[in-house]
Structure formats: structure tokens, C-alpha cells
C-alpha positions, 0 to 999 in steps of 0.5 A: 189348620185349626185356629188353636193347637190341641191341648189335653183336657185338664181343668185350668184357666190360663190366658195368652196374648198375641201382639202385633206392632200397629195393632191391638193386643189379642187376649184369650182364655184357655180352660182345661178339664181336670184337677191340674193343667199344663204350666204357663211355659208348656202352654207358651211352648205349644203355641210358639211351636204351633205358630212358628211351624205355620210361619207365624200365621194363626188361622188367617191372622198374621202374628208379630214374631216374639209376641206370644205370652202366657200368664206372665211368661214370655219368649224370653222366659221360654228361652231358658228351657230351649236350645236352637240348632241349625244345619244343612242336610245334603239331600235335594230339597222337595217343596213338600218339606214346607208342609208339616205332616207331609210324607217327605217331611215326616220321613226326614223328621224321623231320620233326623231325630233318630240321630240328633236327639240322643246326642243332645241328651248326652251333651246336657245329661237330660232328655228334652221333651218330645215334639221339638220344633223343626222347620225345613227350607230351601238352601241352594237346592239342599235342605236347611234345617232349623230346630228347637228343643225344649227341656222340662227345666232350664238348661245351661244354654251358655255352655259352649261346645254343643256344635262341636259335639254334634259335628264329631259324634254324628255319623250321618253322611247327609249332615253337612258338618261345616253348617252346624250351629248350636245356640249361635255357636258354630262348629270349629272346623277348617274347610278347604275348597277344591275345584275339580276340572272334569275334562271330557265329561259330558256336561248337561244342565241336569248336573246343575239340578241337585234333584237329578239322577245325573247330579247324584250319580256324579256326586257319589262317584267323586265322593267315593274317589276322594274319601278313602285318601282323605280319611287317613288324615288326622282330624278328617271330618267330611268331603262334600261335592257341593255343585257343578259348573259348566265351561269347563265342566267343574266340580266344587268340593269341600274337604272339611277337617276338625281343628287343626287340619293337617298341613296343606302339602299332606292334604294335597298328596292325599288327594293325588294318591286317592285320585290315582286310584280312580282310573282302576276303579272307574275307568278314568284317567286323572291328571293334576294340572293346577296350583299346588295349594290354597288357604283353608277357610273357617266354617264360620266364614261367609260363603259365595252367593249366587253372584260368585265368580266362575270356577275359572277365576276361583281356581286360584284359591283351590288346593289342587286342580284335577282333570278327569278325562274319559278313556 
């Protein structure tokens, strides 16, 4: 990566500064050809986007976060023209996504911008600049996405509701709606956790790897069985098969609703009706064996980490426990 990002050649002299705690500030001058040049905010945005995409490394120099400034403009000023969006994409994470410009990065970036940018423009009634900041990272084998859009003028970042707008308007099935956060505001959703006990299903280690064909096939099957029944309920948003556990083979599923969710009993009955159709569609026998229901959790609540209890213990918090047995 070059030491400095490319700028269009226009005549203008400007300065930017890089500061790192415990070290001296670094000041540099940029000279552009022509009668006019980019504004201080545009220079700052270009530098900020460049170094953040490189994980705050400029050449061989490690930079202090939030240390950039340009002709008196700093990141606090830049924040008036930018918005931040975070969400999870339900696709297996690939190491190449850490490298901007790689084929997987460019492909996923294009797909995200195609549905997200029009929704952002519609919410603010103005178009953001081209080339937003976009970073991918690994979140339990899913793709975590951090984005920042810059506008040509200040935007009302205090305006609430962007996360809800994106959650309700997006039709991309790969978007985990409960993960949406915009300008530090979470989408208002209610999430029910279900544990599906899959009796008679051959569990392999591949089911714990979200990049494996085995995981993706079973995930698609369970999603296909659950969605038709839950979709008939009001405020239904999404059903997501998150992961599989061994001993016994168990699937963790999230049923996500826009507030307010239907009564638990109605959700439970819809699950039962949907899974009764599974034997005819997939050759499986279905039995509801566990507790009737559990309390929903807010999408903003914390999620269990790697040390979470096993599904055998968590089953008390599920809506229903379902056993699928091969004929």
C-alpha cells in the first residue's frame, strides 16, 4: 500500500497531522494542481478512510486512532457529515475479506451497497458520497460489517430510526436483522430462541463449521421448514439458524419479530404447524417434546459467548423443543 492515498491533481496547499500518544506529532503538506482543490473535510475523509481500512497502519507506521486532522478540521468535525452502520451478514467468513480489493471483498461490497445505499439515501433524503468506508471481520464464522457513509454536508445524526428503517426495508435474506445498529442505535426487535433437538440426525464436526456444505444444507432445510409457518404472524422479521451443537444434535434458532411480537402461544402453535409439514416435504418425523414457551429477549441484549452453557441446559429458555427423527 502506498504511503499516501491518491488524490485528484488540483492546485491547493493543505496540511494534515498525525498524532500518537508518547510520540511527536507528524505534519505534512499536500499540493494539488489546478485552480481549486478538495476541502479540508474531503482530505480528512480520504485519509481517515484510507488508514482505517488499513487498520490504522500507514506504510510501516502505526497511527493513534482519532488522531487525524486537516487544516484545522478533526474527526469531531468530520462526524457531522458521517453516519455509522453495523450489522452481521449470514455468510461464512473468508480470510480474503480482510483484504480490500480481493475478489471476495469486492463482490460482497458490491452486493451490500446495492441494497443498503438506496435505503440510506431514502431515509436522509440526500445521497451520500461514493466510496463509503467498509470493513469486514470474523464474528463466530459469520461476517461482521462496519460501515461509514459520508455526505457532502452535515446530516442529522441525532435523527432516530435509521436502524429500524433498514431492518424493515431490507429484503436481503443474508442480513441478520437483529444485529443492525445505526449511529449507536439498535433496531427495535424481539428475539425468541428455540432449540431444535435433532434426534437420529448424524452429527459430524462439519456441522460446527459454517463454511461447510453440511452446515449450509441443514441450515437451509431448517430455515425452509420454519419460515412459512412464522411468516403468517404479524411483525415477523426473520428466522435464523445460528449454529449446531453435538450431544445430542441440536440447532440453535432465532425467531425475530418487529415490536411487538405476537403472543408466545401463537408463535408456539405456528412452529408446530410448520414442522408438521416437514415429514411430507423432507421425509422426517417431527415430535414436540419440550417446554411450551420461554421469554423473548431484546435484540439489544447480550448474547452468550464461547463459554455459554450447552443446549441441554439452555433448553429451559426455549419456546419449544423439537425432535426430528429420520424415518
